[in-house]
C-alpha positions as CSV (number, residue, x, y, z in Angstrom):
1,M,-38.0,20.6,-23.6
2,T,-36.5,20.2,-20.0
3,N,-37.8,18.9,-16.8
4,R,-37.6,20.1,-13.2
5,L,-33.9,19.4,-12.9
6,A,-32.9,22.0,-15.4
7,D,-32.5,24.7,-12.7
8,S,-30.7,22.4,-10.1
9,P,-27.2,23.7,-9.1
10,S,-26.2,20.0,-9.2
11,L,-24.3,19.0,-12.2
12,Y,-25.6,15.5,-11.9
13,L,-29.2,16.5,-11.8
14,R,-28.7,18.9,-14.7
15,K,-27.4,16.0,-16.8
16,H,-30.9,14.4,-16.7
17,A,-32.6,17.7,-17.4
18,E,-33.4,16.8,-20.9
19,N,-34.5,13.3,-20.4
20,P,-38.2,12.5,-21.3
21,V,-38.5,11.1,-17.7
22,D,-40.6,13.7,-15.6
23,W,-37.9,13.8,-12.9
24,W,-38.4,15.4,-9.5
25,P,-35.8,16.5,-7.1
26,W,-36.1,15.0,-3.6
27,C,-38.6,17.3,-2.0
28,D,-41.8,17.4,0.1
29,E,-43.9,18.1,-3.0
30,A,-42.8,15.0,-4.7
31,L,-43.2,12.7,-1.8
32,E,-46.7,14.2,-1.2
33,R,-47.6,13.6,-4.9
34,A,-46.7,10.0,-4.6
35,R,-48.9,9.6,-1.7
36,A,-51.8,11.5,-3.2
37,D,-51.6,9.5,-6.5
38,D,-50.7,6.2,-5.0
39,K,-47.8,5.7,-7.1
40,P,-44.5,3.9,-6.2
41,I,-41.5,6.3,-6.0
42,F,-38.6,5.3,-8.4
43,L,-35.5,6.7,-6.6
44,S,-32.4,7.0,-8.6
45,I,-29.2,8.0,-6.8
46,G,-25.8,8.7,-8.4
47,Y,-23.1,11.3,-9.1
48,S,-21.8,13.2,-11.9
49,S,-18.6,11.3,-12.6
50,C,-20.1,7.9,-12.3
51,H,-19.6,5.9,-15.6
52,W,-22.7,3.7,-15.4
53,C,-24.7,6.5,-14.2
54,T,-23.9,8.3,-17.4
55,V,-24.5,5.0,-19.4
56,M,-28.0,4.6,-18.0
57,E,-28.9,8.4,-18.5
58,G,-28.0,8.0,-22.3
59,E,-30.0,4.7,-22.5
60,A,-32.9,3.9,-20.4
61,F,-33.6,7.4,-19.1
62,S,-33.6,8.9,-22.6
63,D,-35.9,6.2,-24.1
64,E,-39.4,7.6,-24.9
65,A,-41.3,4.4,-24.2
66,I,-39.7,3.9,-20.9
67,A,-40.3,7.4,-19.9
68,S,-43.9,7.3,-20.9
69,Y,-44.5,4.2,-18.8
70,M,-42.5,5.6,-15.8
71,N,-44.4,8.9,-16.0
72,A,-47.6,7.3,-15.9
73,N,-47.0,4.7,-13.2
74,F,-44.3,6.1,-10.9
75,I,-43.0,9.3,-9.3
76,P,-39.4,9.4,-10.5
77,I,-37.0,11.2,-8.1
78,K,-33.4,12.0,-8.8
79,V,-30.8,12.5,-6.0
80,D,-27.1,13.5,-6.2
81,R,-25.5,11.4,-3.5
82,E,-22.8,14.0,-3.1
83,E,-25.5,16.5,-2.1
84,R,-27.4,14.1,0.2
85,P,-25.0,11.4,1.5
86,D,-27.5,10.8,4.3
87,I,-30.3,9.7,1.8
88,D,-27.7,7.7,-0.2
89,S,-26.4,5.9,2.9
90,I,-29.9,4.6,4.0
91,Y,-31.0,3.4,0.7
92,M,-27.6,1.8,-0.1
93,Q,-28.0,-0.2,3.0
94,V,-31.4,-1.4,1.9
95,L,-30.0,-2.3,-1.6
96,Q,-27.3,-4.4,0.1
97,M,-30.1,-6.1,2.2
98,L,-32.2,-6.7,-0.8
99,T,-29.5,-7.9,-3.2
100,G,-26.2,-8.6,-1.4
101,Q,-24.4,-5.9,-3.2
102,G,-24.4,-2.1,-3.9
103,G,-23.1,0.6,-6.2
104,W,-24.3,3.3,-8.4
105,P,-26.6,4.3,-10.1
106,L,-28.6,3.2,-6.9
107,N,-32.1,2.5,-8.1
108,V,-34.9,1.5,-5.7
109,M,-38.6,1.4,-5.6
110,L,-40.2,2.9,-2.6
111,H,-43.7,2.5,-1.1
112,P,-45.4,6.0,-1.6
113,E,-46.7,6.0,2.0
114,T,-43.6,4.9,4.0
115,R,-40.8,5.6,1.5
116,V,-39.6,2.0,2.3
117,P,-38.0,0.2,-0.6
118,F,-39.4,-3.1,-1.8
119,Y,-37.0,-3.6,-4.8
120,G,-33.7,-2.3,-5.8
121,G,-30.8,-2.6,-8.3
122,T,-27.9,-0.8,-9.9
123,Y,-27.5,-0.4,-13.8
124,F,-30.5,-1.5,-15.6
125,P,-29.9,-1.9,-19.5
126,L,-32.5,-0.7,-22.0
127,E,-32.8,-4.2,-23.4
128,Q,-31.9,-7.5,-21.7
129,K,-28.2,-8.1,-21.6
130,Y,-25.2,-8.7,-19.2
131,G,-27.6,-11.2,-17.5
132,R,-29.8,-8.3,-16.5
133,P,-33.5,-7.8,-17.5
134,G,-34.4,-4.8,-19.8
135,F,-35.6,-1.8,-17.8
136,L,-39.1,-1.7,-19.2
137,Q,-39.7,-5.2,-18.2
138,V,-38.5,-4.4,-14.6
139,L,-40.8,-1.4,-14.4
140,T,-43.9,-3.2,-15.6
141,T,-43.3,-6.3,-13.4
142,L,-42.9,-4.0,-10.3
143,R,-45.9,-1.9,-10.9
144,Q,-47.9,-5.2,-11.3
145,F,-46.3,-6.5,-8.1
146,Y,-47.3,-3.2,-6.3
147,D,-50.9,-3.4,-7.5
148,T,-51.5,-7.1,-6.8
149,E,-49.2,-8.4,-4.0
150,K,-50.0,-6.1,-1.1
151,A,-49.4,-8.8,1.6
152,R,-46.0,-9.6,0.2
153,L,-45.2,-5.9,-0.2
154,A,-46.1,-5.3,3.5
155,E,-43.8,-8.2,4.5
156,I,-40.8,-6.9,2.5
157,T,-41.1,-3.3,3.8
158,E,-41.6,-4.4,7.3
159,A,-38.6,-6.5,7.2
160,V,-36.5,-3.8,5.6
161,M,-37.5,-1.3,8.4
162,G,-36.8,-3.9,11.1
163,N,-33.2,-4.4,9.7
164,L,-32.8,-0.6,9.5
165,H,-33.9,0.0,13.1
166,Q,-31.8,-2.8,14.2
167,G,-28.7,-1.4,12.6
168,A,-29.3,2.1,14.0
169,Q,-29.8,0.8,17.6
170,L,-26.5,-0.6,18.6
171,P,-26.0,-2.1,22.0
172,E,-23.4,-0.2,24.0
173,T,-20.3,-1.8,25.8
174,P,-19.9,-1.0,29.4
175,A,-16.2,-0.1,28.9
176,I,-13.8,1.1,26.3
177,P,-12.8,-1.6,24.0
178,S,-9.6,-3.4,25.1
179,A,-6.2,-3.5,23.7
180,D,-7.0,-7.0,22.6
181,V,-9.9,-5.6,20.5
182,L,-7.6,-3.0,19.0
183,Y,-5.1,-5.7,18.2
184,A,-7.5,-8.1,16.7
185,G,-9.2,-5.2,14.7
186,L,-5.8,-4.0,13.2
187,T,-4.9,-7.7,12.3
188,T,-8.2,-8.1,10.6
189,N,-7.8,-5.0,8.7
190,A,-4.2,-5.7,7.7
191,K,-5.5,-9.0,6.2
192,I,-7.8,-7.0,3.9
193,L,-4.6,-5.3,2.3
194,I,-3.2,-8.6,1.3
195,P,-3.6,-8.8,-2.6
196,S,-6.3,-11.3,-3.6
197,G,-5.0,-11.7,-7.2
198,Q,-8.6,-11.2,-8.6
199,G,-11.2,-8.5,-9.0
200,T,-11.0,-4.9,-8.8
201,C,-8.4,-2.8,-6.7
202,F,-9.6,0.2,-4.7
203,P,-7.2,2.4,-2.7
204,M,-9.0,1.5,0.5
205,I,-7.2,4.3,2.4
206,P,-9.1,4.1,5.6
207,Y,-8.0,0.5,5.9
208,A,-4.4,1.2,4.9
209,A,-4.1,4.2,7.1
210,A,-5.4,2.4,10.2
211,V,-3.1,-0.5,9.7
212,L,-0.2,1.9,9.2
213,G,-1.1,3.5,12.5
214,G,-0.5,0.0,14.1
215,L,3.0,-0.1,12.7
216,R,4.5,-0.6,16.2
217,F,2.2,-3.1,17.2
218,D,3.5,-6.6,17.3
219,L,1.0,-7.9,14.7
220,E,1.1,-11.3,13.2
221,L,1.6,-9.7,9.6
222,D,4.4,-7.6,8.2
223,V,2.5,-4.3,8.4
224,A,5.4,-2.1,6.8
225,H,5.3,-4.4,3.8
226,L,1.6,-4.5,3.4
227,C,1.2,-0.8,3.7
228,G,4.2,-0.1,1.5
229,Q,2.9,-2.5,-1.3
230,R,-0.4,-0.5,-1.2
231,G,1.5,2.7,-1.6
232,Q,3.7,1.1,-4.5
233,D,0.6,-0.2,-6.3
234,M,-1.0,3.3,-6.4
235,A,2.2,5.4,-7.2
236,L,3.3,2.8,-9.9
237,G,-0.1,1.6,-11.2
238,G,-2.4,2.8,-14.0
239,I,-4.6,4.2,-11.2
240,Y,-2.2,7.1,-11.1
241,D,-2.1,9.6,-14.0
242,H,1.7,9.5,-14.8
243,V,1.4,12.3,-17.3
244,G,-0.9,14.9,-15.8
245,G,-0.9,13.9,-12.1
246,G,-3.9,12.9,-9.8
247,F,-5.3,9.5,-9.0
248,H,-8.2,7.7,-10.6
249,R,-10.9,6.0,-8.6
250,Y,-10.0,2.4,-8.8
251,T,-8.6,-0.2,-11.3
252,V,-10.9,-2.7,-13.0
253,D,-8.3,-5.6,-12.6
254,P,-6.1,-7.1,-9.9
255,S,-2.9,-5.8,-11.4
256,W,-3.6,-2.0,-10.8
257,T,-3.3,-1.6,-14.5
258,V,-6.4,-0.2,-16.1
259,P,-8.4,2.3,-14.0
260,H,-12.0,3.5,-13.9
261,F,-10.9,6.8,-15.1
262,E,-12.8,9.3,-13.0
263,K,-10.8,11.4,-10.6
264,M,-12.5,12.2,-7.2
265,L,-11.0,14.8,-4.9
266,Y,-11.4,12.7,-1.8
267,D,-9.3,9.9,-3.1
268,N,-6.6,12.3,-4.0
269,G,-6.7,14.0,-0.5
270,M,-6.5,10.6,1.3
271,I,-3.8,9.1,-1.0
272,V,-1.6,12.1,-0.6
273,E,-1.7,11.9,3.1
274,Y,-1.1,8.3,3.1
275,L,1.8,8.5,0.8
276,A,3.3,11.3,3.0
277,D,2.9,9.1,6.1
278,L,4.7,6.2,4.3
279,W,7.5,8.5,3.5
280,A,7.5,9.7,7.2
281,S,7.6,6.2,8.3
282,G,10.9,5.6,6.5
283,Q,9.6,4.4,3.0
284,R,11.3,7.2,1.1
285,E,10.7,6.1,-2.4
286,P,11.0,8.7,-5.2
287,A,7.8,7.5,-6.8
288,F,5.9,8.6,-3.7
289,E,7.4,12.2,-3.8
290,R,6.7,12.4,-7.5
291,A,3.1,11.3,-7.1
292,I,2.4,13.9,-4.4
293,A,4.1,16.6,-6.4
294,L,2.3,16.1,-9.6
295,T,-1.0,15.5,-7.8
296,H,-0.5,19.0,-6.3
297,T,0.3,20.4,-9.7
298,W,-2.9,18.7,-11.1
299,L,-4.9,20.1,-8.3
300,L,-3.7,23.7,-9.0
301,R,-3.9,23.3,-12.6
302,E,-7.4,21.7,-13.1
303,M,-9.3,21.4,-9.6
304,T,-8.7,24.7,-7.9
305,A,-11.4,27.5,-8.2
306,P,-10.2,31.2,-8.6
307,D,-11.3,31.6,-5.0
308,G,-9.0,28.8,-3.9
309,Y,-11.4,25.9,-3.0
310,F,-11.2,22.6,-4.7
311,Y,-13.6,21.2,-7.3
312,A,-15.2,17.7,-6.6
313,A,-14.5,15.4,-9.3
314,Q,-13.6,14.8,-13.1
315,D,-15.6,12.4,-15.2
316,A,-14.2,9.1,-16.4
317,D,-15.5,9.6,-20.0
318,S,-14.7,12.5,-22.5
319,F,-15.5,13.2,-26.1
320,V,-12.9,12.3,-28.7
321,T,-14.4,14.9,-31.1
322,P,-17.1,17.6,-30.8
323,N,-19.3,15.7,-33.0
324,D,-19.6,12.6,-30.9
325,I,-23.0,11.9,-29.4
326,E,-21.7,10.0,-26.2
327,P,-18.2,10.5,-24.4
328,E,-15.8,7.6,-24.4
329,E,-14.3,6.2,-21.2
330,G,-10.6,7.0,-20.9
331,A,-10.2,9.0,-24.1
332,F,-8.4,11.8,-22.4
333,Y,-5.7,9.4,-20.7
334,A,-5.1,6.4,-22.9
335,W,-2.5,6.3,-25.7
336,P,-2.5,4.5,-29.0
337,Y,0.9,3.0,-29.7
338,K,1.0,4.7,-33.1
339,T,0.7,8.0,-31.3
340,L,3.7,7.2,-29.3
341,E,5.7,6.2,-32.3
342,S,4.8,9.5,-34.1
343,A,5.2,11.9,-31.2
344,L,8.3,10.5,-29.6
345,T,12.0,10.1,-30.7
346,A,13.2,6.6,-30.9
347,D,15.2,7.3,-27.8
348,Q,12.4,8.6,-26.0
349,L,10.0,5.7,-26.8
350,N,12.7,3.1,-25.9
351,A,13.4,5.0,-22.6
352,L,9.5,5.1,-21.9
353,A,9.1,1.4,-22.7
354,N,12.0,0.5,-20.3
355,A,10.2,2.5,-17.4
356,F,6.5,1.7,-18.3
357,A,4.5,-1.2,-19.7
358,V,4.5,0.0,-23.3
359,T,3.7,-2.5,-26.1
360,P,2.1,-2.3,-29.6
361,Q,-0.8,-4.5,-28.3
362,G,-1.6,-2.1,-25.5
363,N,-3.3,-3.0,-22.1
364,F,-6.7,-1.2,-22.6
365,E,-8.9,-1.8,-25.7
366,G,-5.8,-1.7,-27.9
367,Q,-4.4,1.5,-26.2
368,I,-1.9,2.0,-23.5
369,V,-2.4,3.1,-19.9
370,L,0.9,3.9,-18.4
371,Q,2.1,1.7,-15.6
372,R,5.5,2.0,-14.1
373,F,8.0,-0.9,-13.3
374,D,9.9,0.5,-10.4
375,L,10.0,3.1,-7.6
376,G,13.2,4.9,-8.5
377,P,13.7,8.3,-10.0
378,L,12.8,8.6,-13.6
379,S,15.6,9.4,-16.1
380,S,15.7,12.7,-17.9
381,E,14.7,10.9,-21.1
382,V,11.7,9.4,-19.7
383,E,10.6,12.7,-18.1
384,S,11.2,14.3,-21.6
385,A,8.8,11.7,-23.1
386,L,6.2,12.3,-20.5
387,D,6.4,16.1,-21.1
388,Q,5.9,15.5,-24.8
389,L,2.7,13.3,-24.0
390,F,1.5,16.1,-21.6
391,T,1.7,18.5,-24.6
392,L,-0.1,16.2,-26.7
393,R,-2.9,16.0,-24.2
394,Y,-3.0,19.6,-23.1
395,G,-1.7,21.6,-26.1
396,T,1.0,23.4,-23.9
397,P,4.1,22.1,-22.0
398,A,3.6,21.4,-18.5
399,A,6.1,24.0,-17.3
400,E,4.0,26.7,-19.2
401,L,0.5,25.5,-18.2
402,E,-0.5,26.9,-14.8
403,T,-4.2,26.5,-15.2
404,F,-6.5,24.6,-17.4
405,P,-10.1,25.9,-17.0
406,P,-12.8,23.1,-16.6
407,A,-15.4,22.0,-19.0
408,I,-18.3,22.5,-16.7
409,D,-20.7,20.3,-18.7
410,N,-20.9,18.2,-21.8
411,Q,-22.1,21.3,-24.0
412,A,-19.0,23.2,-22.9
413,A,-16.7,20.2,-23.5
414,K,-18.1,20.0,-27.1
415,T,-18.3,23.7,-27.9
416,Q,-15.2,25.3,-26.2
417,T,-12.0,25.4,-28.2
418,W,-9.4,23.0,-26.7
419,P,-5.9,23.0,-28.0
420,R,-5.6,19.3,-28.1
421,R,-7.8,16.6,-26.5
422,I,-11.3,17.4,-25.2
423,P,-11.1,17.1,-21.4
424,P,-13.6,15.3,-19.2
425,V,-16.3,17.3,-17.5
426,T,-15.3,18.6,-14.1
427,D,-18.0,18.9,-11.4
428,T,-17.1,22.4,-10.0
429,K,-19.0,22.3,-6.6
430,L,-17.4,22.7,-3.3
431,I,-17.9,19.8,-0.9
432,V,-16.7,20.7,2.6
433,A,-15.9,17.1,3.5
434,W,-13.8,16.4,0.4
435,N,-12.0,19.7,0.5
436,S,-11.1,18.9,4.1
437,L,-9.6,15.5,3.1
438,M,-7.5,17.4,0.4
439,I,-6.4,20.0,3.0
440,S,-5.4,17.3,5.4
441,G,-3.4,15.6,2.7
442,L,-1.5,18.7,1.7
443,A,-0.9,19.7,5.3
444,R,0.8,16.5,6.0
445,A,2.8,16.5,2.8
446,A,3.9,19.9,3.7
447,T,5.0,18.7,7.0
448,V,6.9,15.8,5.9
449,L,8.4,17.1,2.8
450,Q,8.9,20.6,4.1
451,N,7.0,22.1,1.2
452,L,5.5,25.5,1.9
453,D,3.7,25.5,-1.4
454,Y,1.5,22.5,-0.4
455,L,0.7,24.3,2.9
456,A,-0.2,27.5,1.1
457,T,-2.7,25.6,-1.2
458,A,-4.3,23.9,1.8
459,T,-4.5,27.2,3.7
460,T,-6.2,29.1,1.0
461,A,-8.9,26.4,0.6
462,A,-9.4,26.3,4.2
463,E,-9.8,30.2,4.4
464,H,-12.3,30.0,1.8
465,I,-14.5,27.5,3.7
466,R,-14.0,29.5,7.0
467,Q,-15.2,32.7,5.2
468,H,-17.9,31.4,2.9
469,Q,-19.4,28.2,4.1
470,W,-21.1,29.4,7.2
471,I,-24.6,31.1,7.2
472,G,-25.0,32.5,10.7
473,S,-23.8,29.7,13.0
474,Q,-24.5,26.9,10.8
475,L,-21.8,25.3,8.5
476,H,-23.0,24.2,5.0
477,R,-22.0,21.2,3.1
478,L,-21.8,22.6,-0.5
479,G,-20.8,25.6,-2.4
480,Y,-22.1,26.5,-5.8
481,D,-20.3,29.4,-7.4
482,G,-19.6,31.0,-3.9
483,V,-23.2,30.3,-2.6
484,P,-23.4,27.8,0.3
485,R,-26.2,25.3,0.2
486,V,-27.4,22.2,2.2
487,Q,-26.5,22.1,5.9
488,A,-23.3,20.3,6.8
489,Q,-23.5,16.6,7.8
490,S,-21.4,14.8,10.4
491,E,-18.6,14.0,7.8
492,D,-18.4,17.6,6.9
493,Y,-17.9,18.5,10.5
494,A,-15.6,15.7,11.5
495,L,-13.4,16.0,8.5
496,L,-13.2,19.8,8.6
497,I,-12.3,19.7,12.2
498,K,-9.5,17.2,11.4
499,A,-8.2,19.5,8.6
500,F,-8.1,22.5,11.0
501,L,-6.1,20.4,13.4
502,D,-3.8,19.2,10.7
503,L,-3.2,22.9,9.5
504,H,-2.4,23.8,13.2
505,Q,0.1,20.9,13.4
506,A,1.6,21.7,10.0
507,S,1.9,25.5,10.8
508,L,4.0,24.6,13.9
509,A,6.1,22.0,11.9
510,T,6.8,24.0,8.9
511,P,9.3,26.9,9.2
512,G,8.4,29.8,7.3
513,S,4.7,29.1,7.3
514,K,2.6,32.3,7.5
515,T,-1.1,32.4,8.6
516,D,-3.1,34.9,10.6
517,T,-5.8,32.2,11.4
518,D,-5.7,30.3,14.7
519,W,-6.6,26.9,13.4
520,L,-6.8,25.4,16.9
521,T,-9.4,27.9,18.0
522,L,-11.4,27.4,14.8
523,A,-11.3,23.5,15.3
524,I,-12.6,24.1,19.0
525,S,-15.4,26.3,17.8
526,T,-16.5,24.0,15.0
527,Q,-16.4,21.0,17.3
528,Q,-18.7,23.1,19.7
529,E,-21.2,23.5,16.8
530,F,-20.8,19.7,15.9
531,D,-21.6,18.8,19.4
532,H,-24.6,21.2,19.7
533,L,-26.2,20.0,16.4
534,L,-25.5,16.4,15.9
535,W,-24.4,14.7,19.3
536,S,-26.6,11.9,20.4
537,A,-27.2,12.4,24.1
538,D,-29.1,9.2,24.5
539,Q,-26.8,6.9,22.5
540,G,-23.5,8.5,22.2
541,G,-21.7,9.2,19.0
542,Y,-22.9,11.6,16.3
543,F,-25.9,11.5,13.9
544,S,-25.4,12.1,10.2
545,T,-28.0,14.8,10.1
546,A,-30.4,16.4,12.5
547,A,-33.8,14.5,12.6
548,G,-35.8,15.1,9.7
549,E,-39.2,13.6,8.5
550,D,-37.9,12.6,5.2
551,L,-35.4,10.0,6.5
552,L,-36.3,6.5,7.5
553,V,-33.9,6.3,10.3
554,Q,-31.4,8.7,11.9
555,E,-28.0,7.1,11.5
556,R,-24.9,7.5,13.4
557,P,-22.3,6.6,10.7
558,Y,-19.6,4.2,11.8
559,Q,-18.9,2.1,8.6
560,D,-16.1,3.4,6.4
561,S,-16.9,3.6,2.6
562,A,-15.0,5.6,0.0
563,T,-14.5,8.1,2.8
564,P,-13.7,7.8,6.6
565,A,-16.9,7.3,8.9
566,A,-17.6,10.5,10.7
567,N,-17.6,8.9,14.2
568,G,-14.2,7.3,13.8
569,V,-12.8,10.7,12.7
570,A,-14.6,12.4,15.4
571,V,-13.0,10.2,18.1
572,A,-9.5,11.0,16.9
573,N,-10.4,14.7,16.8
574,L,-11.6,14.7,20.3
575,V,-8.5,12.9,21.7
576,R,-6.3,15.4,19.8
577,L,-8.3,18.4,21.2
578,S,-7.9,17.0,24.7
579,L,-4.3,16.6,24.3
580,L,-3.9,20.0,22.9
581,T,-6.0,21.9,25.4
582,D,-5.8,19.8,28.6
583,N,-9.6,19.6,28.5
584,L,-10.8,16.2,29.7
585,N,-14.4,16.8,28.5
586,Y,-13.2,16.1,24.9
587,L,-11.9,12.8,26.2
588,D,-15.1,12.0,28.0
589,R,-16.9,12.4,24.7
590,A,-14.4,10.2,22.9
591,D,-15.0,7.6,25.6
592,R,-18.8,7.7,25.2
593,T,-18.5,7.3,21.4
594,L,-16.2,4.4,21.6
595,Q,-18.6,2.6,24.1
596,A,-21.4,3.5,21.7
597,F,-19.7,1.5,18.9
598,G,-17.9,-1.1,21.1
599,T,-19.9,-3.9,19.8
600,V,-19.1,-3.0,16.3
601,L,-15.4,-2.8,17.1
602,E,-15.5,-6.2,18.6
603,Q,-17.6,-8.1,16.2
604,I,-17.1,-6.5,12.8
605,P,-13.8,-4.6,12.8
606,R,-13.4,-4.8,9.1
607,A,-16.4,-2.4,8.7
608,C,-14.9,0.4,10.8
609,P,-11.2,1.1,10.2
610,S,-11.6,4.8,11.1
611,L,-13.0,3.7,14.6
612,L,-10.1,1.5,15.1
613,A,-7.8,4.4,14.3
614,G,-9.8,6.5,16.9
615,L,-9.5,3.7,19.4
616,N,-5.7,3.7,18.8
617,W,-5.7,7.6,19.4
618,F,-7.7,7.0,22.6
619,R,-5.5,4.3,24.0
620,N,-2.1,5.8,22.8
621,G,-2.6,9.5,22.4
622,T,0.5,11.5,23.2
623,V,1.4,15.0,23.2
624,V,4.9,16.5,22.9
625,K,5.3,19.9,24.6
626,A,8.4,21.5,23.1
627,V,10.1,24.7,22.2
628,A,9.1,26.0,18.8
629,D,12.2,25.2,16.8
630,I,12.2,21.6,18.0
631,I,8.8,20.6,16.6
632,P,9.8,20.7,12.8
633,K,12.7,18.3,13.7
634,L,10.2,15.6,15.0
635,A,7.0,16.2,13.3
636,A,8.2,15.1,9.8
637,D,8.7,11.7,11.3
638,Y,5.8,9.1,11.8
639,W,4.2,9.2,15.1
640,P,0.7,8.2,14.3
641,T,-1.0,9.1,17.6
642,T,1.0,12.2,18.6
643,V,0.4,15.9,18.5
644,F,2.8,18.8,19.1
645,T,2.4,22.0,21.0
646,V,4.7,24.8,21.9
647,S,5.4,25.1,25.6
648,N,6.7,28.2,27.2
649,D,7.0,26.6,30.7
650,L,10.1,24.5,30.2
651,S,13.3,25.0,32.1
652,A,16.2,26.8,30.4
653,D,18.0,23.7,29.5
654,A,15.0,21.7,28.5
655,V,13.7,21.3,24.9
656,G,10.5,19.3,25.4
657,M,8.4,16.8,27.3
658,V,6.5,13.8,26.2
659,C,3.2,13.0,27.9
660,R,0.7,10.2,27.4
661,G,-2.7,9.8,29.1
662,T,-2.1,11.3,32.7
663,T,1.6,10.5,32.7
664,C,4.6,12.6,31.6
665,L,8.1,11.3,31.0
666,A,11.3,13.1,32.2
667,V,11.9,16.4,30.6
668,A,14.3,16.1,27.7
669,D,17.4,18.2,27.1
670,S,17.8,17.3,23.4
671,V,15.7,16.5,20.3
672,D,17.4,13.0,20.2
673,K,16.2,12.4,23.8
674,L,12.6,13.3,22.7
675,R,12.8,11.1,19.7
676,Q,14.1,8.2,21.9
677,Q,11.3,8.7,24.3
678,L,8.7,8.5,21.7
679,Q,10.3,5.4,20.1
680,T,10.3,3.6,23.5
681,L,6.6,4.3,24.3
682,R,4.9,0.9,23.9
683,P,1.4,0.7,22.2
684,R,-1.3,-0.3,24.6
């Protein structure tokens, strides 16, 4: 017996289709039913590769007693946060107001008339444990509260709405934030990168990238060291899959050893771009280049659809055998020491133990998650050992395995024939924003490492989006088996425009690249659509989505989370477009956006590294107008607020000209002169 979620295109929603809970998708009918029946809404938000979402689905949401009580006393609604990040963002804000923390699964109780939360939490166990009450106890207490404490209920919901409106109505600043604000903000964000020695470790690429962009500022901290350390931690740590390539979500410890094993497309796109920028800045570590190369290989093998776009994510958990009831976290990736002893020669095992943390005791529940010791090249003996482990995992040597078709759900994982280990489930939907981050990462890596394969992979994905994700004049956020769904939100527009601009720059900077698409023209037309649909004429900046009755507030996203905030990315895009087209209207819109969020930049810069990066672009944006064959010689270096364009107006003995703001330097007659001019431009 299945519920209403059985026919959903969302893998996350379908995972709950056989729950006894009478789930609704987020829709007008469900909201109206809650009002008509005077039942609180139990809203549960998560995503397919979320470990604790999977745990709660298998425990509380599969329990008959809980389902019976919930069905009788609540309207239960399930939302895939990857489909509706606008809904997720609003209710995550409320959860943080109510509890001081956030995370997924995001579970909130909503008043049926107003949809305003009055209680929230994340994971609720079936029975009381981990210092958390059992879920049935939570439900009965909250239903009683709803029925008997109307005055207190009104106080809570009024306070929540007041805080939401206050957060959405930001006071504008009368002028663009100053150089002092930029300096202070970069310093604040640099301090966030200092290892704390405790807790979990996330990549936090929006922070690291913004700080790296301030490399030439005279900051109090050693930015090159801090940013390089972040790259080293990721390229050497257990967060990176040293056997198969690709980065996991984060590590559960402060030493970057044991990951939370899901792999998200957006993390991998941002990390690839960041490592490429570190390489361009002079930190040319072999481990960085290897991590980029193997991540690209993993992407092609496991995360690329036949049509060329990229899948969204891979689960943390996988089945050890087809007979298992529940999957096991990390089963696809961890190695028992006895397996290494039996699979590797003595020389291979010894070489592996000299390069990685390999002990009989292990570092993860008695098993081993590989973590490297140093950044240098790996010996042939170590590479041979890693190849053998690859074959043990996939059943085929790496050099012979071009594609590894995904397990699209738990049933497929358990019933398909796998040559070796059963892989985690892959969420095969297309998300425009996440594809865009991966396209940008590959475009930058192609430029820095002069690798046409990276650019070809990025170009194919972008072409698919260009050809298939528009319905009429409206970009759509998701693609399910080639069918576009859900109108695009601000992060989709901002990150796709960035990807188009990055492809434009990479095409100029990578000799031998071939494309018939004018990426700059496509960026311009997409920016026009973005402006038309989501620009706030009254307040400045871009709304997450167009106005809709089902949202409590209309947000203008400025806080970075796992991905960059749309308004910060939009500012950088607008400055780049202005530099490339000489159209000051773009610069005016960037100006207005920065004024709209000036108070945020001044008061809470740790919340908005992408806005800081946008402010850096606005204050220091530079264009190099050069002859075509000069651009590849410069673009592979790190010029964080610089774009390149081909100029046909230079004199016969000139190779290029550097311009910043309304001022151009003297025409240069050599690439060395251009490089010197760029190096001597002081940040402002």
